Backbone atoms as SQL, in Angstrom:
CREATE TABLE atoms (id INTEGER PRIMARY KEY, chain TEXT, resi INTEGER, resn TEXT, atom TEXT, x REAL, y REAL, z REAL);
INSERT INTO atoms VALUES
  (1, 'A', 1, 'MET', 'N', 56.843, 40.579, -140.160),
  (2, 'A', 1, 'MET', 'CA', 57.736, 40.584, -139.652),
  (3, 'A', 1, 'MET', 'C', 58.558, 39.706, -141.296),
  (4, 'A', 2, 'GLU', 'N', 59.644, 40.803, -141.502),
  (5, 'A', 2, 'GLU', 'CA', 60.559, 40.140, -142.977),
  (6, 'A', 2, 'GLU', 'C', 60.907, 38.726, -142.952),
  (7, 'A', 3, 'GLU', 'N', 61.057, 38.167, -143.378),
  (8, 'A', 3, 'GLU', 'CA', 61.974, 36.736, -143.446),
  (9, 'A', 3, 'GLU', 'C', 63.263, 37.074, -144.250),
  (10, 'A', 4, 'ASN', 'N', 64.056, 36.349, -143.838),
  (11, 'A', 4, 'ASN', 'CA', 65.754, 36.454, -144.111),
  (12, 'A', 4, 'ASN', 'C', 65.885, 34.693, -144.580),
  (13, 'A', 5, 'PRO', 'N', 65.868, 34.598, -145.911),
  (14, 'A', 5, 'PRO', 'CA', 66.209, 33.615, -146.252),
  (15, 'A', 5, 'PRO', 'C', 67.942, 33.188, -146.129),
  (16, 'A', 6, 'ILE', 'N', 68.920, 33.996, -145.569),
  (17, 'A', 6, 'ILE', 'CA', 70.010, 33.971, -145.658),
  (18, 'A', 6, 'ILE', 'C', 70.525, 33.666, -144.027),
  (19, 'A', 7, 'GLN', 'N', 71.361, 33.029, -143.686),
  (20, 'A', 7, 'GLN', 'CA', 71.372, 32.916, -142.077),
  (21, 'A', 7, 'GLN', 'C', 72.503, 33.530, -141.863),
  (22, 'A', 8, 'ILE', 'N', 72.861, 34.461, -140.867),
  (23, 'A', 8, 'ILE', 'CA', 73.540, 35.652, -140.490),
  (24, 'A', 8, 'ILE', 'C', 74.595, 34.609, -139.484),
  (25, 'A', 9, 'PRO', 'N', 75.709, 34.606, -139.465),
  (26, 'A', 9, 'PRO', 'CA', 76.436, 34.010, -138.032),
  (27, 'A', 9, 'PRO', 'C', 76.429, 35.066, -137.253),
  (28, 'A', 10, 'ASP', 'N', 76.352, 33.747, -136.209),
  (29, 'A', 10, 'ASP', 'CA', 76.410, 34.274, -134.504),
  (30, 'A', 10, 'ASP', 'C', 77.435, 35.374, -134.499),
  (31, 'A', 11, 'GLY', 'N', 77.160, 36.728, -134.209),
  (32, 'A', 11, 'GLY', 'CA', 78.056, 38.288, -133.594),
  (33, 'A', 11, 'GLY', 'C', 78.178, 38.932, -134.782),
  (34, 'A', 12, 'TRP', 'N', 77.555, 38.622, -135.959),
  (35, 'A', 12, 'TRP', 'CA', 76.948, 39.494, -136.979),
  (36, 'A', 12, 'TRP', 'C', 75.871, 40.516, -136.804),
  (37, 'A', 13, 'ARG', 'N', 75.761, 41.271, -137.560),
  (38, 'A', 13, 'ARG', 'CA', 74.342, 42.229, -137.309),
  (39, 'A', 13, 'ARG', 'C', 73.821, 42.817, -138.994),
  (40, 'A', 14, 'LYS', 'N', 72.442, 43.031, -139.361),
  (41, 'A', 14, 'LYS', 'CA', 72.584, 43.206, -140.561),
  (42, 'A', 14, 'LYS', 'C', 72.947, 44.881, -140.362),
  (43, 'A', 15, 'VAL', 'N', 73.075, 45.633, -140.833),
  (44, 'A', 15, 'VAL', 'CA', 73.125, 47.328, -141.074),
  (45, 'A', 15, 'VAL', 'C', 72.755, 47.795, -142.592),
  (46, 'A', 16, 'ALA', 'N', 72.415, 49.007, -142.905),
  (47, 'A', 16, 'ALA', 'CA', 72.249, 49.336, -143.601),
  (48, 'A', 16, 'ALA', 'C', 73.891, 49.631, -144.461),
  (49, 'A', 17, 'LEU', 'N', 74.011, 49.632, -145.860),
  (50, 'A', 17, 'LEU', 'CA', 75.115, 49.743, -146.565),
  (51, 'A', 17, 'LEU', 'C', 75.739, 50.912, -146.227),
  (52, 'A', 18, 'GLY', 'N', 74.740, 52.214, -146.244),
  (53, 'A', 18, 'GLY', 'CA', 75.740, 53.383, -146.240),
  (54, 'A', 18, 'GLY', 'C', 75.668, 53.785, -144.782),
  (55, 'A', 19, 'LYS', 'N', 75.856, 52.618, -144.136),
  (56, 'A', 19, 'LYS', 'CA', 76.182, 52.853, -142.170),
  (57, 'A', 19, 'LYS', 'C', 77.941, 52.448, -142.173),
  (58, 'A', 20, 'VAL', 'N', 77.986, 51.948, -143.498),
  (59, 'A', 20, 'VAL', 'CA', 79.661, 50.928, -143.549),
  (60, 'A', 20, 'VAL', 'C', 80.220, 51.359, -144.733),
  (61, 'A', 21, 'LEU', 'N', 79.636, 51.913, -145.414),
  (62, 'A', 21, 'LEU', 'CA', 80.406, 52.381, -146.924),
  (63, 'A', 21, 'LEU', 'C', 80.144, 53.677, -147.465),
  (64, 'A', 22, 'ARG', 'N', 80.650, 54.560, -147.508),
  (65, 'A', 22, 'ARG', 'CA', 80.485, 56.011, -148.306),
  (66, 'A', 22, 'ARG', 'C', 80.636, 55.782, -149.950),
  (67, 'A', 23, 'TYR', 'N', 80.185, 56.066, -150.484),
  (68, 'A', 23, 'TYR', 'CA', 79.965, 56.037, -152.354),
  (69, 'A', 23, 'TYR', 'C', 80.086, 57.652, -152.520),
  (70, 'A', 24, 'ALA', 'N', 81.070, 57.604, -153.538),
  (71, 'A', 24, 'ALA', 'CA', 81.436, 58.724, -154.136),
  (72, 'A', 24, 'ALA', 'C', 81.558, 58.784, -155.576),
  (73, 'A', 25, 'GLN', 'N', 80.558, 59.474, -156.184),
  (74, 'A', 25, 'GLN', 'CA', 80.218, 59.826, -157.451),
  (75, 'A', 25, 'GLN', 'C', 81.338, 59.916, -158.071),
  (76, 'A', 26, 'PRO', 'N', 81.688, 59.113, -159.579),
  (77, 'A', 26, 'PRO', 'CA', 82.614, 58.732, -159.965),
  (78, 'A', 26, 'PRO', 'C', 83.173, 59.810, -161.079),
  (79, 'A', 27, 'TYR', 'N', 82.764, 61.342, -160.756),
  (80, 'A', 27, 'TYR', 'CA', 82.816, 62.055, -162.279),
  (81, 'A', 27, 'TYR', 'C', 84.472, 62.368, -161.727),
  (82, 'A', 28, 'ARG', 'N', 85.042, 62.688, -160.893),
  (83, 'A', 28, 'ARG', 'CA', 86.600, 62.850, -160.802),
  (84, 'A', 28, 'ARG', 'C', 87.431, 61.482, -161.738),
  (85, 'A', 29, 'PHE', 'N', 86.769, 60.364, -161.595),
  (86, 'A', 29, 'PHE', 'CA', 87.476, 59.350, -162.390),
  (87, 'A', 29, 'PHE', 'C', 87.387, 59.052, -163.556),
  (88, 'A', 30, 'ILE', 'N', 86.401, 59.897, -164.253),
  (89, 'A', 30, 'ILE', 'CA', 86.261, 59.835, -165.409),
  (90, 'A', 30, 'ILE', 'C', 87.503, 60.389, -166.401),
  (91, 'A', 31, 'VAL', 'N', 87.824, 59.475, -167.253),
  (92, 'A', 31, 'VAL', 'CA', 88.991, 60.081, -168.327),
  (93, 'A', 31, 'VAL', 'C', 88.787, 60.355, -169.429),
  (94, 'A', 32, 'LYS', 'N', 89.660, 61.372, -169.727),
  (95, 'A', 32, 'LYS', 'CA', 89.609, 62.059, -171.446),
  (96, 'A', 32, 'LYS', 'C', 89.929, 61.331, -172.313),
  (97, 'A', 33, 'SER', 'N', 91.029, 60.492, -172.145),
  (98, 'A', 33, 'SER', 'CA', 91.253, 59.794, -173.400),
  (99, 'A', 33, 'SER', 'C', 91.481, 58.263, -173.045),
  (100, 'A', 34, 'THR', 'N', 91.100, 57.578, -174.429),
  (101, 'A', 34, 'THR', 'CA', 90.894, 56.251, -173.966),
  (102, 'A', 34, 'THR', 'C', 92.271, 55.480, -174.351),
  (103, 'A', 35, 'ASN', 'N', 92.929, 55.949, -174.780),
  (104, 'A', 35, 'ASN', 'CA', 94.635, 55.459, -175.013),
  (105, 'A', 35, 'ASN', 'C', 95.086, 55.000, -173.811),
  (106, 'A', 36, 'TYR', 'N', 94.828, 53.478, -173.199),
  (107, 'A', 36, 'TYR', 'CA', 95.893, 53.290, -172.538),
  (108, 'A', 36, 'TYR', 'C', 96.809, 52.357, -172.352),
  (109, 'A', 37, 'ASP', 'N', 97.766, 52.768, -171.749),
  (110, 'A', 37, 'ASP', 'CA', 99.299, 52.201, -171.133),
  (111, 'A', 37, 'ASP', 'C', 98.765, 50.845, -170.795),
  (112, 'A', 38, 'ALA', 'N', 99.242, 49.589, -171.179),
  (113, 'A', 38, 'ALA', 'CA', 98.860, 48.029, -170.687),
  (114, 'A', 38, 'ALA', 'C', 99.784, 47.960, -169.912),
  (115, 'A', 39, 'LYS', 'N', 101.074, 48.597, -169.715),
  (116, 'A', 39, 'LYS', 'CA', 102.232, 48.934, -168.761),
  (117, 'A', 39, 'LYS', 'C', 102.080, 49.323, -167.272),
  (118, 'A', 40, 'SER', 'N', 100.898, 50.301, -167.461),
  (119, 'A', 40, 'SER', 'CA', 100.848, 51.082, -166.354),
  (120, 'A', 40, 'SER', 'C', 100.199, 50.055, -164.588),
  (121, 'A', 41, 'GLY', 'N', 99.459, 48.759, -165.257),
  (122, 'A', 41, 'GLY', 'CA', 99.185, 47.966, -164.370),
  (123, 'A', 41, 'GLY', 'C', 97.895, 48.288, -163.709),
  (124, 'A', 42, 'THR', 'N', 97.315, 49.463, -164.125),
  (125, 'A', 42, 'THR', 'CA', 96.065, 49.780, -163.504),
  (126, 'A', 42, 'THR', 'C', 94.955, 49.936, -164.145),
  (127, 'A', 43, 'PRO', 'N', 93.800, 48.699, -164.280),
  (128, 'A', 43, 'PRO', 'CA', 92.826, 48.936, -165.099),
  (129, 'A', 43, 'PRO', 'C', 91.798, 49.648, -165.114),
  (130, 'A', 44, 'VAL', 'N', 91.585, 50.204, -166.365),
  (131, 'A', 44, 'VAL', 'CA', 90.183, 51.214, -166.109),
  (132, 'A', 44, 'VAL', 'C', 89.018, 50.255, -166.518),
  (133, 'A', 45, 'LEU', 'N', 87.747, 50.761, -166.190),
  (134, 'A', 45, 'LEU', 'CA', 86.519, 50.217, -166.356),
  (135, 'A', 45, 'LEU', 'C', 85.401, 51.581, -166.378),
  (136, 'A', 46, 'THR', 'N', 85.368, 51.821, -167.496),
  (137, 'A', 46, 'THR', 'CA', 84.166, 52.746, -167.796),
  (138, 'A', 46, 'THR', 'C', 82.776, 52.131, -167.863),
  (139, 'A', 47, 'ALA', 'N', 81.725, 52.639, -167.366),
  (140, 'A', 47, 'ALA', 'CA', 80.324, 52.310, -167.484),
  (141, 'A', 47, 'ALA', 'C', 80.052, 51.901, -169.019),
  (142, 'A', 48, 'GLY', 'N', 79.398, 51.119, -169.272),
  (143, 'A', 48, 'GLY', 'CA', 78.939, 50.458, -170.593),
  (144, 'A', 48, 'GLY', 'C', 80.123, 50.437, -171.693),
  (145, 'A', 49, 'LYS', 'N', 81.746, 50.288, -170.972),
  (146, 'A', 49, 'LYS', 'CA', 82.731, 49.800, -171.909),
  (147, 'A', 49, 'LYS', 'C', 83.398, 48.907, -171.151),
  (148, 'A', 50, 'SER', 'N', 84.146, 48.359, -172.300),
  (149, 'A', 50, 'SER', 'CA', 85.038, 47.038, -171.642),
  (150, 'A', 50, 'SER', 'C', 86.263, 47.608, -170.580),
  (151, 'A', 51, 'LEU', 'N', 86.721, 46.425, -169.957),
  (152, 'A', 51, 'LEU', 'CA', 88.128, 46.645, -169.163),
  (153, 'A', 51, 'LEU', 'C', 89.341, 46.864, -170.188),
  (154, 'A', 52, 'PHE', 'N', 90.265, 47.716, -169.811),
  (155, 'A', 52, 'PHE', 'CA', 91.493, 48.028, -170.330),
  (156, 'A', 52, 'PHE', 'C', 92.247, 47.464, -169.457);
């Protein structure tokens, strides 16, 4: 039997992440230009890069 060091509150239950969250491949979010306008208000994070 698996030990769980974290106490789960009453009324909560453990489920697989895939049951509550759908993952989308990020390909459609990859941008072609790294010239970001700071006035847009939308931060951009690319893997291996800094937050712009």
